Every structure is written in structure tokens, then in C-alpha cells.
C-alpha positions as CSV (number, residue, x, y, z in Angstrom):
1,X,-3.2,-4.7,-50.4
2,X,-6.6,-3.1,-49.8
3,X,-8.1,-2.9,-46.3
4,X,-11.9,-3.3,-46.3
5,X,-13.6,-0.2,-44.7
6,X,-15.8,-2.2,-42.4
7,X,-12.9,-3.8,-40.5
8,X,-13.4,-2.9,-36.8
9,X,-9.8,-3.7,-35.7
10,X,-6.5,-4.7,-37.2
11,X,-2.9,-4.7,-36.3
12,X,-1.5,-1.5,-37.7
13,X,2.1,-1.8,-36.5
14,X,4.1,-4.1,-34.3
15,X,2.5,-4.2,-30.9
16,X,-0.3,-1.9,-31.9
17,X,-4.0,-2.6,-32.6
18,X,-6.3,0.0,-34.0
19,X,-9.7,-0.1,-32.4
20,X,-12.0,2.6,-33.6
21,X,-10.5,5.9,-32.5
22,X,-7.7,4.4,-30.4
23,X,-4.3,2.7,-30.8
24,X,-4.0,-0.1,-28.3
25,X,-0.5,-1.1,-27.3
26,X,-0.1,-4.8,-26.5
27,X,2.6,-7.4,-25.7
28,X,2.4,-11.0,-26.8
29,X,4.6,-13.6,-25.3
30,X,4.9,-17.3,-25.9
31,X,2.9,-19.9,-27.9
32,X,0.0,-22.1,-27.1
33,X,-3.4,-21.5,-25.6
34,X,-4.0,-17.8,-25.3
35,X,-4.4,-16.0,-22.0
36,X,-5.5,-12.3,-22.2
37,X,-4.8,-10.1,-19.2
38,X,-6.8,-6.9,-18.5
39,X,-5.2,-4.6,-16.0
40,X,-6.8,-2.6,-13.1
41,X,-7.5,1.1,-12.9
42,X,-4.3,3.1,-13.3
43,X,-2.3,0.0,-14.2
44,X,-1.0,-1.1,-17.6
45,X,0.2,-4.3,-19.2
46,X,3.6,-4.0,-17.4
47,X,1.8,-4.9,-14.1
48,X,1.1,-8.5,-15.4
49,X,4.8,-9.3,-16.1
50,X,5.2,-11.9,-13.3
51,X,2.1,-13.8,-14.4
52,X,2.9,-13.6,-18.1
53,X,6.5,-14.9,-17.5
54,X,5.3,-17.8,-15.3
55,X,2.5,-18.9,-17.6
56,X,4.3,-18.6,-21.0
57,X,7.0,-20.8,-19.5
58,X,4.3,-23.4,-19.0
59,X,3.4,-23.5,-22.7
60,X,0.8,-20.7,-22.8
61,X,0.5,-17.6,-25.0
62,X,0.2,-14.6,-22.8
63,X,-1.1,-11.3,-24.1
64,X,-1.7,-8.0,-22.2
65,X,-2.7,-4.6,-23.5
66,X,-2.8,-1.1,-22.2
67,X,-6.3,0.3,-21.7
68,X,-7.1,3.4,-23.7
69,X,-5.6,6.4,-21.9
70,X,-3.2,4.1,-20.0
71,X,0.4,3.3,-20.6
72,X,1.5,3.3,-24.2
73,X,-2.0,3.3,-25.7
74,X,-3.4,6.5,-27.1
75,X,-5.5,9.0,-25.2
76,X,-8.6,9.6,-27.4
77,X,-10.3,12.0,-25.1
78,X,-13.3,9.7,-24.4
79,X,-14.7,6.2,-24.5
80,X,-14.2,5.5,-20.8
81,X,-17.5,3.7,-20.4
82,X,-17.9,-0.1,-19.9
83,X,-19.4,-0.7,-23.3
84,X,-16.5,0.9,-25.2
85,X,-13.9,-0.6,-23.0
86,X,-15.4,-4.0,-23.5
87,X,-15.4,-3.4,-27.2
88,X,-11.6,-2.6,-26.9
89,X,-11.2,-6.1,-25.4
90,X,-13.1,-7.5,-28.4
91,X,-10.9,-5.6,-30.8
92,X,-7.8,-7.2,-29.3
93,X,-9.3,-10.7,-29.4
94,X,-10.5,-10.3,-33.0
95,X,-7.3,-8.6,-34.3
96,X,-5.2,-11.4,-32.9
97,X,-7.8,-14.0,-33.7
98,X,-7.7,-15.4,-30.2
99,X,-9.8,-18.6,-29.6
100,X,-10.3,-20.7,-26.5
101,X,-8.9,-17.8,-24.6
102,X,-8.7,-17.4,-20.9
103,X,-9.5,-13.9,-19.7
104,X,-7.7,-12.7,-16.6
105,X,-8.7,-9.3,-15.0
106,X,-7.8,-7.3,-12.0
107,X,-9.9,-4.7,-10.2
108,X,-11.7,-2.6,-12.8
109,X,-10.5,-5.0,-15.5
110,X,-13.0,-7.6,-14.0
111,X,-15.9,-5.2,-14.8
112,X,-14.7,-4.9,-18.4
113,X,-14.4,-8.6,-18.8
114,X,-17.9,-9.2,-17.5
115,X,-19.3,-6.5,-19.9
116,X,-17.3,-8.1,-22.7
117,X,-19.2,-11.4,-22.1
118,X,-22.5,-9.5,-22.0
119,X,-21.9,-7.7,-25.3
120,X,-19.9,-10.2,-27.3
121,X,-20.7,-13.6,-25.8
122,X,-18.3,-16.4,-24.8
123,X,-17.8,-18.1,-28.1
124,X,-14.1,-17.3,-28.0
125,X,-13.7,-17.6,-24.2
126,X,-13.4,-20.8,-22.2
127,X,-12.5,-19.5,-18.7
128,X,-12.3,-16.3,-16.7
129,X,-10.1,-15.4,-13.7
130,X,-11.0,-12.3,-11.7
131,X,-8.5,-10.9,-9.1
132,X,-9.7,-8.3,-6.6
133,X,-12.9,-7.7,-8.5
134,X,-14.9,-4.4,-8.2
135,X,-18.0,-6.4,-9.2
136,X,-20.9,-6.5,-8.8
137,X,-20.9,-2.9,-7.6
138,X,-19.2,-0.9,-4.8
139,X,-21.6,2.1,-4.5
140,X,-24.1,2.5,-1.7
141,X,-27.7,2.0,-3.0
142,X,-31.0,0.5,-1.9
143,X,-29.8,-2.9,-3.3
144,X,-26.3,-2.5,-1.9
145,X,-26.7,-1.1,1.6
146,X,-23.1,-1.8,2.6
147,X,-21.6,0.0,-0.4
148,X,-19.4,3.1,-0.4
149,X,-21.1,6.5,-0.1
150,X,-21.0,8.2,-3.5
151,X,-20.0,11.4,-1.7
152,X,-16.7,9.8,-0.6
153,X,-16.0,8.7,-4.2
154,X,-16.7,12.2,-5.5
155,X,-14.5,13.6,-2.7
156,X,-11.6,11.4,-3.9
157,X,-11.9,12.7,-7.4
158,X,-12.2,16.4,-6.6
159,X,-9.8,16.7,-3.7
160,X,-7.2,14.1,-4.4
161,X,-7.2,12.8,-8.0
162,X,-7.7,16.3,-9.5
163,X,-5.8,18.1,-6.8
164,X,-2.6,16.1,-5.9
165,X,-2.7,12.6,-7.5
166,X,1.1,12.0,-6.9
167,X,0.5,12.6,-3.1
168,X,-2.5,10.2,-3.1
169,X,-0.4,7.5,-4.7
170,X,2.4,8.0,-2.1
171,X,-0.1,7.7,0.7
172,X,-2.0,4.7,-0.7
173,X,0.6,2.4,-2.3
174,X,1.2,0.7,1.1
175,X,-2.4,-0.5,1.5
176,X,-2.3,-1.7,-2.2
177,X,0.9,-3.8,-1.7
178,X,1.6,-4.0,2.1
179,X,5.3,-4.4,2.9
180,X,6.5,-3.8,-0.7
181,X,10.0,-2.3,-1.1
182,X,10.6,1.2,-2.3
183,X,11.5,0.2,-5.9
184,X,8.2,-1.7,-6.2
185,X,6.3,1.3,-4.9
186,X,8.1,3.6,-7.3
187,X,7.3,1.3,-10.2
188,X,3.6,1.3,-9.4
189,X,3.6,5.1,-9.0
190,X,5.3,5.5,-12.4
191,X,2.6,3.3,-14.1
192,X,-0.2,5.3,-12.6
193,X,1.4,8.7,-13.4
194,X,1.7,7.6,-17.1
195,X,-2.1,7.6,-17.4
196,X,-4.3,10.3,-18.8
197,X,-5.9,12.2,-15.9
198,X,-9.2,12.2,-17.9
199,X,-9.0,8.4,-18.2
200,X,-8.4,8.0,-14.5
201,X,-11.3,10.3,-13.7
202,X,-13.8,8.8,-16.1
203,X,-12.9,5.2,-15.4
204,X,-13.4,5.9,-11.7
205,X,-16.8,7.2,-12.5
206,X,-17.4,4.2,-14.6
207,X,-16.7,1.8,-11.7
208,X,-18.8,3.9,-9.4
209,X,-21.8,3.5,-11.8
210,X,-21.3,-0.2,-12.3
211,X,-24.1,-2.5,-11.1
212,X,-23.5,-6.0,-12.6
213,X,-25.7,-8.4,-10.6
214,X,-27.7,-9.6,-13.7
215,X,-24.6,-9.8,-15.9
216,X,-22.8,-12.0,-13.4
217,X,-25.7,-14.4,-13.2
218,X,-25.4,-14.8,-17.0
219,X,-21.7,-15.7,-17.1
220,X,-21.6,-19.1,-18.8
221,X,-17.9,-20.1,-18.4
222,X,-16.0,-21.3,-15.3
223,X,-14.7,-18.5,-13.2
224,X,-11.8,-18.4,-10.7
225,X,-12.1,-15.6,-8.1
226,X,-8.9,-14.6,-6.2
227,X,-9.4,-12.1,-3.4
228,X,-7.5,-10.7,-0.4
229,X,-9.0,-10.4,3.1
230,X,-7.0,-7.2,3.6
231,X,-8.2,-5.6,0.4
232,X,-9.4,-2.0,1.2
233,X,-10.0,-1.0,-2.4
234,X,-12.3,-3.9,-3.1
235,X,-13.4,-5.2,0.4
236,X,-14.0,-8.9,0.3
237,X,-17.6,-9.0,1.6
238,X,-18.6,-6.2,-0.7
239,X,-17.1,-7.5,-3.9
240,X,-15.7,-11.1,-4.2
241,X,-18.1,-12.7,-1.8
242,X,-21.1,-11.2,-3.6
243,X,-19.6,-12.0,-7.0
244,X,-19.0,-15.6,-6.1
245,X,-22.6,-16.0,-5.0
246,X,-23.9,-14.7,-8.3
247,X,-21.7,-16.5,-10.9
248,X,-23.1,-20.0,-11.7
249,X,-19.8,-21.8,-12.0
250,X,-17.3,-20.1,-9.6
251,X,-14.5,-21.0,-7.3
252,X,-13.4,-18.4,-4.7
253,X,-9.9,-18.4,-3.3
254,X,-9.2,-16.0,-0.4
255,X,-5.7,-15.1,0.8
256,X,-6.1,-13.9,4.4
257,X,-2.9,-11.8,4.4
258,X,-3.3,-10.3,0.9
259,X,-4.5,-6.9,-0.2
260,X,-5.6,-5.5,-3.6
261,X,-2.3,-6.0,-5.2
262,X,-2.1,-9.8,-4.4
263,X,-0.8,-10.6,-7.9
264,X,2.4,-8.6,-6.9
265,X,2.8,-9.6,-3.3
266,X,1.7,-13.2,-3.5
267,X,3.2,-14.0,-6.9
268,X,3.9,-17.7,-6.4
269,X,0.4,-18.4,-5.0
270,X,-1.5,-16.5,-7.6
271,X,0.5,-17.9,-10.5
272,X,0.0,-21.4,-9.1
273,X,-3.8,-20.9,-8.8
274,X,-4.0,-19.5,-12.3
275,X,-2.1,-22.4,-13.8
276,X,-4.1,-25.0,-11.9
277,X,-7.3,-23.4,-13.0
278,X,-6.3,-23.3,-16.7
279,X,-5.0,-26.8,-16.7
280,X,-8.1,-28.1,-15.1
281,X,-10.1,-27.0,-18.1
282,X,-7.7,-28.7,-20.5
């Protein structure tokens, strides 16, 4: 069999998709309408296990992949900009020939999904769910007067990420999943420590530079937003509230006692909201 040279992405081996210069690991559970999960910064496809198990038992096909430089995907030494990351989502969708797909993102993954819609359109997408989004932008600017000072973001990268990342994880896992047990905390730390340090650094810069107001206004599919009022990574008023005001067809659900990792601490509620949203479109 001859492979045509112009092919952008194809399945090279079980659970691997080749997209340009990177091998993307993915998992594919169940049969039915496809739901594609995009993980947050420093997380991989493992983090979506509770959602994938719940939805595939309801007759849905659940796919999740490891972002380049994360988990079991390769570390290509670059490509950690939103355009390239969105093209990686497109590569997964095209390689698996997903249609009528529901895109589900968390944190930085929400930015990637929005950029995917901007660059590739919504022809294959029917719905989008954004959990703890970092959109439309978190950085202080003239148009975002309540944003985070860029100096604080740079300080995190220079004095914590590139100095003692394991210690930063230990100190910050509690705000991510308040009240979680030690094994859950260890599991999250292991996922983060699997990542390429370059990927973590450059993806953090990518989120800092994101300003997606115009792109959110152009989203032309129904959107479910799930946010936590205790989220310190993506504060509610800075992210989800502003995002919901920009997206034309959007429903915002706020969990008053949830933080950034609400899909792990509020599993039953989040799974129920996702399933209700997906079934409503059907």
C-alpha cells in the first residue's frame, strides 16, 4: 500500500496518530457519537478517565489524546503555539474521521478548541463544552483591566516552573482539587511531571498571550460552560463569565464549591451536565 505524500495525518500504529512532526497518543473507548476530550495544561488523556467511562457507558464514543510534549505523545521541541496545537486537534479528528463530534476542553484545552474552530471551522463539530476555561484572556491589558500582571506570570516561570516544579505542584495541588486524598494528589503530580518542561513553559506563554474575544463571538455551535466559583487558576469573573457573555449560544453552569479541577472533585455533577448537554442536541 502506498501512502500519498500530501496526507496531513494518519494512524501510524495502534493508539498513535502522526501529525506533522509529532506522534500523538490517543485512547478511543466505546461506539456511537464521538466526544473528543482536550486536556488542560500539564494534564494528559488519563485525566479524562471518569468522564470517558461515564459517557461511553451511555452509548457514546469517547476519544482523548495527549497534547504534544505531554503524556505519551512525542516531544518535538516546538509547536506550542495555539495555531499548531489547534492543527493537532484537526489531525486527530481527520485521522479518525470524526463527524458530528462534541469537543470537550479543560483550562488551556478550551483555548485550543476555540482556535480549532477559528482555523478549521465547525463542519465536523456540533457542540462544545468548556470546563474551567482560560478564555478569553487572563493577562492584564488595557482591554482586560482585571487580568493577571504579566510580571507575576513570568515570575512563576522563572522562579517556580524552571526552578522547582515538583515543589510548586506539591504546594498548588490543594487549590486545584480541594480536599482530594493523597493518592489523587500523587496521580495528578505524576501526570504533570511526565510533561516536557519546554512544553509546560511554552504552553504557559501561549495562554498568557491569548486574547480571544473576537474568536469567541464567532463560535457558531452551542457551548456549555462549566466553572467553579473557587477556581483560583481561572477566576470565574475573569474567564467563564466573560466567555459566556461573548459566545452567541452559551449556557453557563457554576458550581459554588468547586475549583479548577471540578471534573475530578465533582465527577457526578459534571458527567451529568455533559450527558444532558449532549443528549439535548440529539
